[in-house]
C-alpha positions in Angstrom: 83.2 134.9 36.8 83.9 138.1 38.8 86.7 139.8 36.9 88.2 141.1 33.7 91.9 140.7 32.7 93.4 143.2 30.2 95.7 141.3 27.9 96.2 144.0 25.3 100.0 144.2 24.7 100.3 145.4 21.1 102.4 142.4 20.1 100.2 142.3 17.1 99.9 145.9 16.1 96.3 146.8 15.2 97.0 150.2 13.8 99.8 151.6 11.6 102.9 153.0 13.3 104.7 156.1 12.3 108.5 155.7 12.7 110.4 153.9 15.4 109.8 154.1 19.1 111.1 152.1 22.1 111.8 152.0 25.8 114.2 150.4 28.2 113.6 149.6 31.8 116.3 148.7 34.4 115.5 147.7 37.9 117.2 147.0 41.2 115.7 145.9 44.5 117.4 145.4 47.9 114.8 143.2 49.6 115.6 140.2 47.4 118.7 141.4 45.5 116.6 141.7 42.3 118.2 142.6 39.1 116.0 143.2 36.0 116.2 144.6 32.5 113.5 144.9 29.8 113.3 146.5 26.4 110.7 147.1 23.7 111.0 148.4 20.1 108.2 149.2 17.7 108.4 150.6 14.2 106.6 150.8 10.9 104.6 152.9 8.5 101.2 152.9 6.9 101.7 149.4 5.4 103.5 147.4 8.0 104.4 147.4 11.7 106.9 145.4 13.8 107.0 144.8 17.6 109.9 143.2 19.6 110.2 143.0 23.4 112.2 141.0 25.9 113.1 140.9 29.6 115.4 139.2 32.1 114.8 139.2 35.9 116.8 137.4 38.7 116.1 137.5 42.4 117.6 136.0 45.5 116.0 134.8 48.7 113.7 137.4 50.3 115.3 139.1 53.3 113.4 139.2 56.6 114.1 140.7 60.0 114.3 137.4 61.8 116.5 134.3 61.5 114.8 131.3 59.8 115.9 127.7 59.4 116.8 126.4 55.9 117.4 122.8 54.9 118.3 123.6 51.2 121.4 121.8 50.0 124.4 124.1 50.1 122.6 126.9 52.0 123.3 128.2 55.5 121.1 126.3 58.0 120.0 129.5 59.6 119.7 133.0 58.0 117.6 136.1 57.9 115.8 135.2 54.7 113.0 133.1 53.4 114.6 129.9 52.3 114.2 128.8 48.6 112.4 132.0 47.5 114.8 132.9 44.8 113.7 133.1 41.1 115.1 133.5 37.6 112.9 134.5 34.7 113.2 135.6 31.1 111.0 136.0 28.1 110.2 137.9 25.0 108.1 138.2 21.9 108.1 139.3 18.3 105.1 140.3 16.2 104.1 142.2 13.1 101.2 143.3 11.0 100.5 144.1 7.4 97.9 146.8 6.7 95.8 147.6 3.6 92.8 149.9 3.0 90.2 147.4 4.2 91.9 145.7 7.1 95.1 144.1 8.5 96.7 140.7 9.2 99.2 140.1 12.0 101.0 137.3 13.9 103.1 137.0 17.0 105.2 134.5 18.9 106.0 134.8 22.6 107.9 132.8 25.2 108.2 132.9 29.0 110.6 130.8 31.1 111.2 130.8 34.8 112.8 128.8 37.5 111.7 129.5 41.1 111.8 127.9 44.5 108.8 126.8 46.5 109.0 128.2 50.0 106.9 125.3 51.3 109.7 122.8 50.6 113.3 123.9 50.9 114.8 121.6 48.2 112.0 121.8 45.6 112.2 124.1 42.6 109.9 124.6 39.7 111.1 124.9 36.1 108.3 126.4 33.9 108.1 127.5 30.3 105.2 128.8 28.3 105.0 129.5 24.5 102.2 131.2 22.7 101.6 131.7 19.0 98.8 134.0 17.7 97.3 135.1 14.4 94.8 138.0 14.1 93.2 139.9 11.3 90.2 142.1 10.3 88.5 142.5 7.0 86.4 145.7 6.5 84.4 144.8 3.4 80.6 145.3 3.5 78.8 142.2 2.5 75.0 141.9 2.7 74.3 142.6 6.4 77.9 142.5 7.6 80.2 145.5 7.9 83.4 143.8 9.0 84.8 140.4 10.1 87.5 140.0 12.7 89.3 136.7 13.5 91.7 135.6 16.2 93.5 132.3 16.6 96.1 131.2 19.2 98.0 128.1 20.3 99.6 127.9 23.8 102.0 125.3 25.0 102.7 125.2 28.8 104.8 122.9 30.9 106.4 122.9 34.3 108.5 120.3 36.1 109.0 120.0 39.9 112.6 119.3 40.9 113.7 117.9 44.3 117.3 118.5 45.0 117.9 118.9 41.3 116.2 115.6 40.3 113.2 115.9 38.0 109.9 114.8 39.5 106.3 115.5 38.5 105.8 117.2 35.2 102.6 119.1 34.2 101.7 120.0 30.6 98.8 121.9 29.1 98.3 122.6 25.4 95.4 124.7 24.1 93.9 126.3 21.0 91.5 129.2 20.9 89.6 130.4 17.8 87.3 133.5 17.8 85.4 135.0 14.9 83.1 138.0 15.2 81.1 140.0 12.6 79.9 143.5 13.1 76.6 144.0 11.4 75.0 147.1 9.8 72.8 149.2 11.9 69.3 147.7 12.2 66.3 149.2 13.9 68.7 151.5 15.7 70.8 148.5 17.0 74.6 148.3 16.6 76.5 145.2 17.6 78.4 142.0 16.8 77.6 138.3 16.5 80.3 135.6 16.7 81.5 132.2 17.6 84.3 130.9 19.8 85.9 127.4 20.0 88.5 126.2 22.5 90.4 122.9 23.1 92.7 121.8 25.9 95.0 118.8 26.6 96.2 118.4 30.2 98.6 115.8 31.6 100.4 115.3 34.9 103.1 112.6 35.1 104.8 111.7 38.4 104.1 110.9 42.1 102.6 114.2 42.9 100.1 114.4 40.0 96.8 115.8 41.5 94.6 115.4 38.4 94.4 112.8 35.6 95.1 113.3 31.9 92.2 115.1 30.4 90.7 116.6 27.2 88.4 119.6 27.2 86.6 121.4 24.4 84.0 124.1 24.1 82.0 125.8 21.3 80.0 129.0 21.8 77.8 131.4 20.0 77.4 135.0 21.3 75.8 138.3 20.5 76.2 141.8 21.8 73.9 144.7 20.9 73.7 148.4 21.8 70.9 150.9 21.3 72.0 154.6 21.4 69.3 157.0 22.7 68.9 160.7 23.4 69.5 160.2 27.1 72.2 157.5 27.0 72.5 153.9 25.8 71.0 150.5 26.3 73.0 147.3 25.9 72.3 143.5 25.9 74.3 140.4 25.3 73.8 136.6 25.4 76.0 133.5 25.0 75.3 129.8 24.7 78.0 127.0 24.9 78.5 123.3 24.5 81.3 122.0 26.8 82.8 118.5 27.0 85.3 117.5 29.7 86.9 114.0 29.5 89.2 112.3 32.0 91.6 109.7 30.5 92.8 108.4 33.9 96.5 107.8 34.4 99.0 105.1 33.4 100.8 105.5 36.7 98.0 105.2 39.3 94.5 103.8 39.6 93.2 106.5 42.0 91.9 108.7 39.1 88.4 108.3 37.8 87.9 108.0 34.0 84.8 109.4 32.4 83.2 112.2 30.4 80.8 115.0 31.2 78.9 117.4 28.9 77.4 120.8 29.8 75.4 123.5 28.1 76.0 126.8 29.9 73.9 129.9 29.0 74.5 133.5 30.0 72.8 136.8 29.4 73.2 140.5 30.5 71.4 143.8 30.3 72.9 147.3 30.8 72.0 150.9 30.7 73.8 154.3 30.7 71.9 157.4 31.7 73.4 160.9 31.2 72.6 163.0 34.2 74.5 166.0 32.9 77.4 166.8 30.5 79.8 165.6 33.2 77.8 163.0 35.2 76.3 159.7 34.2 74.8 156.7 35.9 75.2 153.1 34.9 73.4 149.9 35.8 73.9 146.2 34.8 72.1 142.9 35.4 73.7 139.6 34.5 73.0 135.9 34.7 75.9 133.6 34.2 76.5 129.8 34.0 79.9 128.1 34.1 80.9 124.5 33.4 83.3 122.9 36.0 86.9 122.6 35.0 88.6 119.2 34.5 90.4 119.3 37.9 87.2 120.4 39.7 85.6 117.2 38.4 88.4 114.6 38.5 91.2 115.8 40.8 92.4 113.3 43.4 95.9 113.9 44.7 98.4 116.2 46.4 98.6 119.7 44.9 101.8 121.4 46.0 100.6 124.8 44.9 97.8 124.8 47.5 99.6 122.4 49.9 96.4 120.2 50.1 95.1 116.9 48.9 92.5 118.1 46.3 89.5 115.9 45.6 87.1 116.7 42.7 83.5 115.7 42.2 82.5 114.2 38.9 78.8 114.8 39.7 79.1 118.6 39.8 76.6 120.6 37.9 76.9 124.1 36.4 77.9 127.0 38.6 75.2 129.7 38.4 75.4 133.4 39.4 73.1 136.4 39.3 74.7 139.9 39.7 73.5 143.5 39.8 75.7 146.6 39.6 75.0 150.3 40.0 77.6 153.0 39.2 78.0 156.8 39.2 80.7 158.4 37.0 82.1 162.0 36.7 84.4 163.2 33.9 85.6 166.6 33.0 88.5 167.0 30.6 91.4 164.8 31.8 89.9 164.4 35.2 87.5 161.6 36.2 86.1 159.7 39.2 83.7 156.8 39.7 82.0 154.8 42.4 80.3 151.4 41.9 78.3 149.0 44.1 77.5 145.5 43.1 76.1 142.2 44.5 76.5 138.7 43.2 74.6 135.6 44.4 75.8 132.1 43.5 74.1 128.8 43.2 76.1 125.5 43.1 79.3 127.6 43.7 82.4 125.6 42.9 85.5 126.4 44.9 88.4 124.9 46.9 86.9 124.3 50.4 87.9 122.3 53.4 86.5 118.8 53.5 85.7 119.0 57.2 88.0 116.0 58.1 90.5 116.6 60.8 94.3 116.4 60.4 94.3 113.2 62.5 91.8 111.6 60.2 93.8 112.5 57.1 97.0 111.3 58.7 95.4 108.0 59.6 94.4 107.6 55.9 98.0 108.3 54.9 97.0 111.5 53.0 99.1 113.6 55.4 102.4 112.9 57.1 103.3 114.5 60.4 107.0 115.1 61.2 107.9 116.1 64.7 109.4 119.6 64.7 108.8 120.0 60.9 105.0 120.3 60.5 102.3 118.4 58.5 102.9 117.5 54.9 100.9 116.0 52.0 101.7 112.3 51.6 102.4 111.1 48.2 102.6 107.4 49.2 101.1 104.9 51.7 104.2 105.0 53.9 103.7 101.5 55.4 103.6 99.9 51.9 106.6 101.9 50.7 108.7 100.8 53.7 107.8 97.1 53.0 108.4 97.3 49.3 111.7 99.2 49.4 113.1 98.4 52.9 112.5 94.7 53.5 115.5 92.5 53.9 114.0 89.2 52.8 112.1 87.8 49.7 108.3 88.4 49.3 107.5 84.7 49.7 108.8 84.7 53.3 105.7 86.6 54.4 105.3 88.7 57.5 108.0 86.7 59.3 110.5 87.8 56.7 110.1 91.5 57.5 113.0 92.9 59.5 113.0 95.6 62.2 115.1 98.5 60.8 115.9 102.1 61.2 116.8 104.5 58.3 119.9 106.5 59.1 120.2 108.4 55.8 118.3 108.6 52.5 119.4 110.6 49.5 119.0 110.6 45.7 122.1 110.3 43.4 123.2 109.6 39.9 124.2 105.9 40.0 128.0 105.5 39.5 129.3 102.4 37.6 129.5 100.1 40.6 125.9 100.7 41.7 124.6 100.7 38.2 126.0 97.2 37.6 124.4 96.0 40.8 121.1 97.4 39.8 121.4 96.3 36.2 120.7 99.9 35.2 122.4 102.5 33.0 125.2 104.6 34.5 123.9 108.0 35.7 120.3 106.8 36.3 118.7 108.3 39.4 118.8 106.0 42.4 118.0 106.1 46.1 121.0 105.6 48.5 119.7 104.3 51.8 121.8 103.9 54.9 119.9 101.5 57.2 120.4 99.9 60.6 119.0 96.4 60.6 118.3 94.7 64.0 118.6 91.3 62.3 122.2 92.0 61.3 121.6 91.2 57.7 122.1 93.5 54.7 120.9 93.4 51.1 120.9 95.6 48.0 117.5 97.2 47.8 115.4 97.8 44.6 116.3 101.3 43.3 119.2 102.0 45.7 121.9 100.7 48.0 121.6 99.9 51.7 124.3 99.0 54.2 124.2 98.1 57.9 
């Protein structure tokens, strides 16, 4: 609700091209030492068209006029830059279309890959990749009441992995399919418009300690109609959409904190619009709309630390549909190549769904081990119950010795490493497996090899 995104990129040409055209873009920036390059080439004739594009962009840490601390491995501990704000991205696409007298058929494949630092954590980087494949066509052959049929299908495959000091951690994946068919009908009682259907499916998964939402499956099917009535003074328009949405949580194989279940929704939406010509250069527009939206999977079932928002997000599986009513009034002027417009609108929501503060204080969240406070470093989302983790990994006696078997200790150093041969043998693990090396001071004077790492005293 509340916005429109233009995603027209001509990767699937919809009209014939005459000859070959292209462009090249080179960029430099001093604020973050950016270096970028991009190119695009299109060519064809009245029967076929081809599109190719690609880009590469690399930036360093953003420069600032003050000196800031940095704990990133290998970086200067104090510098005039935002620590861990560098990025590296590249991508491209290829697409083409075939044309005939009564329509066209085209396809495209696109990829986007990037690695970037998270300024909230100095040693955490994100590796992301997104691939998208699309098929699109139109058939302009009159049939009974139909003038033309247009179809679009796309498959997207998204994944990103969080790395801490180069070691892979939580991994998020999202795969989706989108099918849209629309038919333009013949003029009837003065009305011109389209009727259609749309179907979407999605598969989300998050694996790792910092997963904030469970594995889920989402699907939706929708029918829609849009009609216009030209008049002597302007135009009237109307549209409607009805959907069936299913959101299912599959829980997690790594933790029990996620709720499993399924919710079904039937959102409905409708809109009315009018355009009135005040003069050859001035026109007034007005729109009324009622919209319903089904909650997303994470809005229903989230329960974990989300690093992107630096918060512990908690969903509500009892949420209902979000509803909104909006009104808009506009005034437009156009003369030749010159134009201007002004718009006013108001939107009222019921059962608004958004990320809002829970009302609990930081002290309450820290007491529940959802947040960790570090003197001089701030407040952080906790991914573990720290007391349990210390007992599980830092005890120096067997489980059956009970409370008396726990030792007083102090951690002097903790780091991740690829286990060399000696440590791998002690852990009965493959050489090169990620392990935690702990340097611990024990007040009991005893030392023992700890699960997942090595400790000495």
